[in-house]
VOPAGU-2260 file (C-alpha; in pm, 1 decimal, decimal comma):
REM VOPAGU-2260
SITE   aa  ch    i         X         Y         Z
SITE  MET   A    0    8675,6   -6392,6     530,8
SITE  THR   A    1    8502,6   -6621,2     304,0
SITE  GLU   A    2    8143,1   -6784,2     363,9
SITE  ARG   A    3    7987,3   -7083,0     270,7
SITE  ALA   A    4    7628,7   -7152,0     315,7
SITE  PHE   A    5    7542,6   -7484,1     483,0
SITE  VAL   A    6    7205,7   -7631,9     621,1
SITE  ALA   A    7    7179,6   -7952,6     751,5
SITE  GLY   A    8    7081,8   -8054,1    1106,8
SITE  GLU   A    9    7222,2   -7849,3    1414,0
SITE  LEU   A   10    7577,3   -7720,1    1441,1
SITE  ARG   A   11    7763,8   -7659,4    1770,4
SITE  GLY   A   12    7869,5   -7333,0    1836,2
SITE  TYR   A   13    8024,9   -7080,5    2164,2
SITE  ARG   A   14    7912,4   -6754,7    2211,1
SITE  GLN   A   15    7881,1   -6520,0    2509,8
SITE  PHE   A   16    7548,3   -6368,7    2654,6
SITE  HIS   A   17    7494,9   -6085,6    2937,4
SITE  LEU   A   18    7267,3   -6176,3    3175,0
SITE  ASP   A   19    7009,1   -5908,3    3286,9
SITE  GLY   A   20    6661,0   -5968,6    3497,3
SITE  ASP   A   21    6449,8   -6070,8    3191,8
SITE  GLY   A   22    6676,8   -6342,4    3009,0
SITE  LEU   A   23    7017,3   -6357,8    2830,5
SITE  HIS   A   24    7077,6   -6048,3    2599,0
SITE  PRO   A   25    7306,9   -6088,9    2300,1
SITE  VAL   A   26    7651,6   -5860,2    2384,1
SITE  VAL   A   27    7598,9   -5631,6    2105,6
SITE  HIS   A   28    7295,1   -5465,5    2016,5
SITE  ARG   A   29    7149,1   -5563,1    2352,6
SITE  ALA   A   30    6811,8   -5341,4    2288,3
SITE  ALA   A   31    6701,4   -5620,5    2104,5
SITE  GLY   A   32    6593,0   -5830,4    2373,1
SITE  PRO   A   33    6647,9   -6119,8    2504,9
SITE  TRP   A   34    6712,5   -6443,9    2285,0
SITE  HIS   A   35    6362,6   -6673,4    2360,6
SITE  ALA   A   36    6344,3   -6989,8    2546,8
SITE  GLY   A   37    6328,3   -7221,7    2218,2
SITE  LEU   A   38    6444,7   -7145,0    1873,0
SITE  GLU   A   39    6577,7   -6773,1    1829,7
SITE  GLN   A   40    6478,7   -6664,4    1478,3
SITE  ALA   A   41    6734,3   -6452,4    1321,8
SITE  ARG   A   42    6672,7   -6085,5    1176,3
SITE  CYS   A   43    6842,2   -5810,4    1010,5
SITE  LEU   A   44    6848,8   -5544,6    1274,7
SITE  VAL   A   45    6929,4   -5279,8    1007,4
SITE  GLY   A   46    6610,0   -5282,6     869,0
SITE  GLU   A   47    6724,7   -5473,7     506,3
SITE  ASP   A   48    6416,8   -5686,9     381,8
SITE  HIS   A   49    6576,7   -6047,5     340,6
SITE  ASP   A   50    6589,4   -6334,7     527,5
SITE  ALA   A   51    6898,3   -6375,8     774,8
SITE  PRO   A   52    7169,9   -6474,5     755,1
SITE  ALA   A   53    7219,7   -6314,7     392,9
SITE  ALA   A   54    7569,1   -6296,8     209,1
SITE  GLY   A   55    7672,1   -5951,9     193,1
SITE  CYS   A   56    7555,0   -5822,8     560,5
SITE  GLY   A   57    7644,4   -5896,1     892,2
SITE  CYS   A   58    7296,5   -6001,7    1031,2
SITE  GLY   A   59    7224,7   -6383,5    1143,9
SITE  LEU   A   60    7302,4   -6527,0    1491,7
SITE  TYR   A   61    7638,4   -6556,2    1583,0
SITE  ALA   A   62    7889,2   -6809,5    1727,4
SITE  CYS   A   63    8212,2   -6960,9    1729,8
SITE  TYR   A   64    8307,2   -7306,1    1627,8
SITE  LEU   A   65    8607,8   -7304,0    1927,6
SITE  PRO   A   66    8529,6   -7236,7    2282,4
SITE  GLY   A   67    8842,7   -6996,7    2328,7
SITE  SER   A   68    8783,9   -6739,4    2115,8
SITE  ALA   A   69    8411,3   -6692,6    2261,4
SITE  THR   A   70    8497,6   -6648,0    2587,2
SITE  VAL   A   71    8688,8   -6329,6    2576,4
SITE  ALA   A   72    8470,2   -6047,0    2670,5
SITE  LEU   A   73    8471,4   -6003,9    3089,3
SITE  GLY   A   74    8144,0   -6015,5    3298,3
SITE  ALA   A   75    7929,8   -6232,1    3026,9
SITE  VAL   A   76    7792,2   -6558,4    3062,7
SITE  ASN   A   77    7991,1   -6821,7    2869,7
SITE  ALA   A   78    7699,4   -7017,2    2662,1
SITE  VAL   A   79    7687,4   -7324,1    2430,3
SITE  VAL   A   80    7455,3   -7272,2    2119,1
SITE  ALA   A   81    7269,6   -7521,1    1844,8
SITE  ALA   A   82    7195,0   -7371,7    1510,4
SITE  ARG   A   83    6958,2   -7513,1    1268,0
SITE  GLY   A   84    6839,9   -7390,7     930,9
SITE  ARG   A   85    7104,5   -7210,5     685,5
SITE  CYS   A   86    7440,5   -7128,5     790,8
SITE  LEU   A   87    7706,6   -6941,1     658,1
SITE  LEU   A   88    8034,2   -7033,0     723,4
SITE  GLY   A   89    8359,5   -6856,9     805,9
SITE  ASP   A   90    8674,6   -6939,6     864,1
SITE  ARG   A   91    8644,7   -6916,6    1249,6
SITE  GLY   A   92    8241,4   -6915,0    1316,2
SITE  PHE   A   93    7955,0   -6904,0    1165,6
SITE  ARG   A   94    7610,2   -6701,9    1155,3
SITE  ALA   A   95    7249,1   -6891,6    1127,3
SITE  ALA   A   96    6912,7   -6826,8    1069,0
SITE  ARG   A   97    6760,3   -7033,2    1424,0
SITE  ALA   A   98    6966,7   -7120,3    1718,3
SITE  ARG   A   99    6887,0   -7270,9    2065,5
SITE  ILE   A  100    7069,4   -7219,3    2401,4
SITE  GLU   A  101    7198,7   -7515,0    2468,0
SITE  ALA   A  102    7398,8   -7482,3    2807,9
SITE  VAL   A  103    7512,6   -7186,5    3017,4
SITE  ALA   A  104    7786,4   -7182,9    3266,8
SITE  LEU   A  105    7754,1   -6937,3    3540,7
SITE  SER   A  106    8074,1   -6702,6    3585,3
SITE  PRO   A  107    8295,3   -6688,7    3875,3
SITE  ALA   A  108    8120,1   -6303,8    3986,8
SITE  ILE   A  109    7821,3   -6513,7    4024,7
SITE  ARG   A  110    7934,8   -6825,2    4175,6
SITE  CYS   A  111    8098,3   -6633,3    4474,4
SITE  ARG   A  112    7747,5   -6503,9    4605,4
SITE  PRO   A  113    7532,9   -6784,4    4706,0
SITE  MET   A  114    7240,4   -6578,4    4721,6
SITE  ALA   A  115    7282,1   -6479,3    4376,0
SITE  THR   A  116    7381,1   -6776,9    4243,1
SITE  ALA   A  117    7051,5   -6916,8    4349,5
SITE  ARG   A  118    6834,8   -6594,1    4236,1
SITE  VAL   A  119    6996,1   -6694,8    3892,8
SITE  ARG   A  120    6960,0   -7046,9    3891,2
SITE  ARG   A  121    6589,0   -6965,8    3956,6
SITE  LEU   A  122    6601,1   -6713,2    3665,6
SITE  LEU   A  123    6730,3   -6942,5    3425,0
SITE  ALA   A  124    6513,2   -7224,6    3514,7
SITE  ASP   A  125    6209,8   -7034,0    3473,9
SITE  ARG   A  126    6333,3   -6871,5    3112,6
SITE  TYR   A  127    6501,2   -7150,2    2972,1
SITE  PRO   A  128    6383,5   -7446,2    3135,4
SITE  ALA   A  129    6561,5   -7658,1    2843,0
SITE  THR   A  130    6906,7   -7511,5    2896,6
SITE  GLN   A  131    7173,6   -7686,1    3100,2
SITE  VAL   A  132    7316,1   -7444,6    3381,7
SITE  TYR   A  133    7695,2   -7532,2    3491,9
SITE  ALA   A  134    7883,2   -7416,5    3783,8
SITE  SER   A  135    8180,9   -7397,5    3552,0
SITE  THR   A  136    8296,0   -7317,9    3202,8
SITE  ARG   A  137    8506,3   -7610,3    3229,6
SITE  ARG   A  138    8234,3   -7907,0    3311,2
SITE  MET   A  139    8024,3   -7746,9    3019,8
SITE  LEU   A  140    8275,8   -7761,6    2807,4
SITE  LYS   A  141    8305,8   -8143,4    2843,8
SITE  GLU   A  142    8003,1   -8207,8    2850,3
SITE  HIS   A  143    7916,0   -8009,4    2535,7
SITE  PRO   A  144    8284,2   -8016,3    2322,6
SITE  PRO   A  145    8354,1   -7847,6    1990,5
SITE  GLN   A  146    8260,4   -8059,3    1676,7
SITE  ASP   A  147    8457,4   -8151,7    1389,2
SITE  VAL   A  148    8381,6   -7921,1    1121,0
SITE  ALA   A  149    8618,6   -8090,9     852,0
SITE  GLY   A  150    8369,1   -8235,6     691,3
SITE  LEU   A  151    8203,6   -7928,7     608,0
SITE  GLY   A  152    8569,5   -7808,3     451,3
SITE  ILE   A  153    8678,8   -7561,6     754,6
SITE  ALA   A  154    9014,2   -7616,3     834,0
SITE  LEU   A  155    9033,7   -7489,3    1204,2
SITE  ALA   A  156    9345,1   -7257,3    1279,8
SITE  PRO   A  157    9491,2   -7355,9    1644,5
SITE  ASP   A  158    9326,5   -7198,9    1937,7
SITE  ARG   A  159    9573,5   -7004,4    2130,4
SITE  SER   A  160    9347,7   -6795,7    2357,7
SITE  ARG   A  161    9361,7   -7041,4    2693,9
SITE  GLN   A  162    9775,9   -7004,8    2654,9
SITE  TYR   A  163    9722,2   -6614,1    2556,5
SITE  ARG   A  164    9521,5   -6566,2    2902,1
SITE  ALA   A  165    9770,6   -6828,0    3117,2
SITE  VAL   A  166   10051,4   -6585,2    3045,4
SITE  ALA   A  167    9836,6   -6251,0    3081,8
SITE  ALA   A  168    9744,3   -6379,6    3437,6
SITE  ALA   A  169   10123,0   -6486,5    3493,4
SITE  LEU   A  170   10243,7   -6146,9    3404,8
SITE  TRP   A  171   10009,8   -5981,8    3626,3
SITE  LEU   A  172   10086,7   -6211,9    3908,1
SITE  SER   A  173   10440,8   -6135,5    3843,2
SITE  PHE   A  174   10381,2   -5755,6    3881,0
SITE  VAL   A  175   10135,9   -5816,0    4234,2
SITE  VAL   A  176   10425,6   -6005,9    4381,0
SITE  THR   A  177   10711,3   -5789,5    4280,6
SITE  GLY   A  178   10533,1   -5518,6    4418,4
SITE  TYR   A  179   10453,7   -5690,0    4751,8
SITE  ALA   A  180   10808,3   -5833,9    4742,5
SITE  LEU   A  181   10991,2   -5475,3    4728,7
SITE  ALA   A  182   10816,0   -5367,2    5098,4
SITE  PHE   A  183   10994,5   -5643,3    5248,9
SITE  LEU   A  184   11354,3   -5526,6    5071,6
SITE  PRO   A  185   11646,0   -5431,2    5299,3
SITE  ALA   A  186   11747,5   -5066,6    5303,8
SITE  ASP   A  187   12053,7   -5119,4    5140,2
SITE  VAL   A  188   11919,1   -5338,3    4879,2
SITE  MET   A  189   11631,0   -5077,5    4749,8
SITE  ALA   A  190   11916,4   -4789,7    4752,6
SITE  ALA   A  191   12103,5   -5021,5    4494,8
SITE  ALA   A  192   11749,9   -5060,9    4289,2
SITE  GLN   A  193   11697,4   -4700,6    4283,8
SITE  ALA   A  194   11999,7   -4601,9    4141,4
SITE  ARG   A  195   11908,3   -4856,1    3863,1
SITE  TRP   A  196   11614,3   -4689,9    3820,7
SITE  PRO   A  197   11614,4   -4601,9    3435,1
SITE  LEU   A  198   11623,5   -5043,3    3430,1
SITE  LEU   A  199   11337,2   -5057,4    3637,4
SITE  VAL   A  200   11122,3   -4810,6    3410,5
SITE  LEU   A  201   11202,6   -4994,3    3115,8
SITE  ALA   A  202   11125,6   -5341,4    3296,2
SITE  PHE   A  203   10802,7   -5180,5    3377,9
SITE  LEU   A  204   10710,0   -5077,0    3031,2
SITE  ALA   A  205   10786,9   -5413,7    2882,8
SITE  TRP   A  206   10571,9   -5543,5    3154,3
SITE  GLN   A  207   10287,2   -5299,0    3007,1
SITE  ALA   A  208   10369,0   -5362,4    2635,7
SITE  ALA   A  209   10328,1   -5720,4    2686,6
SITE  LEU   A  210    9981,6   -5737,4    2865,8
SITE  ILE   A  211    9871,1   -5467,0    2575,3
SITE  TRP   A  212    9980,4   -5769,6    2302,4
SITE  LEU   A  213    9803,7   -6029,1    2468,5
SITE  PHE   A  214    9496,2   -5805,6    2532,0
SITE  VAL   A  215    9522,6   -5715,7    2142,5
SITE  ARG   A  216    9564,0   -6063,2    2024,6
SITE  LEU   A  217    9262,6   -6204,5    2251,2
SITE  MET   A  218    9022,3   -5916,6    2071,2
SITE  ALA   A  219    9165,2   -6047,6    1769,1
SITE  LEU   A  220    9015,0   -6377,4    1821,9
SITE  GLN   A  221    8672,7   -6262,6    1837,2
SITE  GLY   A  222    8658,7   -6157,5    1501,6
SITE  PRO   A  223    8440,3   -5847,7    1390,8
SITE  PRO   A  224    8142,2   -5770,2    1649,8
SITE  PRO   A  225    7847,5   -5961,8    1604,9
SITE  PRO   A  226    7529,3   -5739,0    1550,7
SITE  ARG   A  227    7337,5   -6029,6    1675,9
């Protein structure tokens, strides 16, 4: 992936964090600690003596230009970040010298529990008072849409992550519905289906192969695992 340097204003990006009791940790290298409430300063976590981000090294604060590519991991908090200072621009995202957390969206696992929602909102308000907290990723993205980076010489490929997730959900739902439907089929229909068990096995294998392919495609959109 070719990278270009850029320094000017703020550059909006999308990424995920793990929410712990002391704040928002990067998904990779969680031991590095949570991001600060204001500007987070990048540093090289492999011990190299240089300012981050640096060409030829993986250091820097990562984010994607488009939200779909940055919302693949399950159980993480979706977030909008605003980067400043030196940025190394890639095809799908960038590495920045400094960044702040502009907004976060609560995950469905949190929103379905009122007490957990209240506790998380108090934590975020105390730890990140300038960060906007949303009840859904859709609402957050509506108010914090992607920036046009064409002026930076970045030609973004279409983000197909939403379509992949929709197809994966449809495949999973079809399997669940079919499984329940089998319990209500007449005995003669079940006997006929059992006589064609090789076709049923092939259909099940094709279903599994399609899910695996979609999962691999979704993970590929994340690009190389970010060190920070």
